[in-house]
N, C-alpha and C positions, 0 to 999 in steps of 0.2 A: 484918611493915616496921616500923622505930620510928616511927608515926607523931606522935611527939610533937615531931619536929624538923623541924615541917614548923607554920608559922603564916602568916597572913594572906594562904593562897592561894600559898605558895610550894610548887613543886615541886624537889625536889631529884633529880640528874642523876651522875653520875659514867662519865668519859671517861677509859677505860684506852686508849694508846695507846703502843706501844712495841714492837721487837722487830729483826730481821734482813733485809737484802735492801730494803728499800724506804725509800720518801723517807716516814719520819715524821712529819717537821717540818711537811710539806706535807699529809699526811692531816690528822692533827691543828688544822693552822688552818684546814684548810676546816671540819670537822665544828662546831669552835668557830661558826666565821663561821652554818651553818648551826643551832643550839643558840640563838646569837643572836639571831634572829629571834622566841626568845617570852622574853617579858621578862619571865614569871613562874618560868623556869625557871632556879637557879642552877647553877652545874656544879664538881666537882673533878675535878680529873684529877690521873692515878696512871701507872704504867708499869706496873705486876704489877697482880695476883688479892688481893694479901696485905693490904690495909688493911678488914679484914671488921668494924671497927666501923661505918665508911665507906658499908660494904655496907647494913646494920642499917637504917640513916636514908636511902636512895636508894629514893627510887620506880623509877627504871629507870636500865638502866646501857649502855652502846653501848661495843664494845670495836673497835679497828683494831689487832693484834698480828699478828704473824709468830714462831711457833717461840718459843713466851712461856706455858710453864705452868704450871699453879699445882700449890703442894703442896696433900699429900693433904688437911689443914684447910679449903685453901680452894675446892678440888673441893666438899668434903661443904656448905660453906654455900655456895657459888652454886646449888646441886643444890637446898638446903633454902628459898632465899630466891626462886629459882624456880619451887617448889611450891607456897611461901606466896602468892604472887599479883605477884613480881615481874616486869618486862616486858625485855628483854634482846636488843639489835638487834647482832649478830655482823656483824662485817665484813670478807670477804674471807681473810687469811690467820687468822685466829683459831681453827681448827680444828687449825690444824699445828704439828707436833712433828715437826722434821727433822733428821737426823744426814746426814753425808758421811762414807758408810761403805769401808773398806777397800780395796776395788775401782772407790774412784770415782765411785759412783754415790751418788743418797740416799735414803736408808733413812726409814721412816715408824713408831720405833717405839708401841708400846704403851703410852706410861708416864704417861698420864693419862687412865684408861678414864673414870669418873666424868665428869669434865669432856668428852669428846668426846659420853659419851649423852646428857648435858645437854645440848651445844648439838646435837647429831642430827647428826651428821655426823662423818668424819674425814678430812684431805686427805692423798690418798696421790699423787698423780702428776700432772703436767700435759701435755701437748704442746707443742712449740714457739709461743712468742707469733705468735698470727697471726689474720686476721679470722675470725670465725665469726659465725653467728645465733642470739640467745635468741627462744624462742616465750613464746606464755601458753600457760599451763597451765590458768587459771580465768579467762576474762574478765569476769567477772561478780565478782570481788572487790574491794572498794573499794580497796584497796593498786596493783591493776595495773589499775583499768577505765580503759579510753579509749587505753588504749599498745598500738601494733603491733609486730608483730614488728623487731625489729633488729637492725643487723650490729655488731659493736664486735670491737675490737681488745685483747685481754686473756688474763688467763691462764685456761685454758678446764678447769675444778678438777672434778678424775674423785678421787671421794670412796667411801668408807663408808659407808652410813648407819644411823640408830639409828631404828627404832621408828618409829609412824607421823605421817611424815612430808605437811602440806599444801602440795604442791609446786604456786607460782603463777607462775614463769617456771622454763625447759627448757631443755636445748639437748643435740643427738644429737655423738656420737664415737663412733670404734672405729678402731683402729691403736696406732701405738706412740708412747709417751711415751720419751721415751730421755732419760736420763739419772738416770732413777730404778730403783729396783727392783721396782716396779709397772710395765712400762713394756710391756705388753702389756694391749687392752681390748677385749673383742668390743664390736660396735658397737652402742649401748643410748642413752636417754634418760637425760638427768644435772639433776638438781634445779642452777637459780641463784639462786632465790628462794624462801624456802621458812616454813612457819610448824610449829614442834614443841610443841607443846602440851603440858603435866604441871602437875597437878593445878589450881593455880588461876591462874597465872602461865604463859609462854611466850618461846620463842626465836625472833624473827625474826633467817632468816642469807640474807645476800645474801654471793656468792661474788665477784661483780664488783670490783672499785676496786683494779688493780695502779700502784702507782706509783715512779718511781723515778729518784733521783737520780744526779750522777758518782761521788760518793764511797761507796755504798750498796752499794755489793758490798766494802768492806772487812771482813775480812782475805785473802777470796778473791783480789780483785785491786785492787791501788791507784784504777784510775779507769774507770768504766763510760763509755762516747762519748758515749752519748746520756742526754736528759731524757726518760724514759718517763711518761705522762701515763695512757695508755690508755683505759678506763670513763671516769675524770674528764675528757674531751673531752666526752663527752655529756650533750645535755639530759634524756634518760630516764635517766641515771645519777643527778643530780641530782633528777629527780621522786621515783626512789626513796628517797635520801634523806633529802626533806623527809616523805615519807609518814608511812616508817619511823620518823623523829622526834616525828612526830603521832599515831602508832600507840601508843610509847610514854609517852606525855603523855596522850591518852584518859583511861584509868581514872580518874587521879587529876582530869583537868576534873571528869569525870562525878561523881565520889565527892564533889569538892566542892560542884559544884554541889545535890547534894542535901541536902547538909549547910548549906548556905544556908539551902534552897529550907525543910529541915526548922525551924532557927533561926527561918526568917521564919513559919512558923506557928507557933510557939508562943511568939513575941514577945506581951508584953501590949498588949491594946490600951490608946491614950491618949486 
């Protein structure tokens, strides 16, 4: 990462927010409001992952996308940026590549393998939206400390995972996920919130966060009858969002404090 872009304690972040079938406007605004709680953070907002010069200057990345697959060059840049120390808070549909198949079901082709391997997971399907329970897999971890099991009405993500994941929250599911090519799942635990460490950096992934407005299903349908907020209605979700943002910022804060301490120690006595 190019640290020359940061001066005077400034922390540079990127928010990528775009995609299909979700109320991206709502999610983008909510995330920007949470980021605005940190006065040192300055954010650039993009609709895709292709601005590689901006990535080199970023201290952290937050993404809320659905069906947005980076180019190969961007996949390689994201992987290398994380390995070099970047922190990426990926939300909800970031790990999705979805296509409507000829049989009317949704398939998830392996079109962005480096992207999914860096994220640590790839969305494959979800059952119909209905309440399910999220449990705490590592209650002592600071990101979930004090959070009790909670019920949520959201898309329950069923995924393929990659690498060694540190699972913080999880859920259980077994049964059918109609409408998807991979529609049969044996009963098992599935990650909801996890850390995927790589090199000097890491990805923090949270599968919760579905939202949809009346016009977000176009062109599949002109008008969706409800406004869905799902996890965005829960205080637990906002706790996880705020803690994830702080997780992104912490390494920069620590480095800045160390630099200030070193400068103070080396300052000439007056």
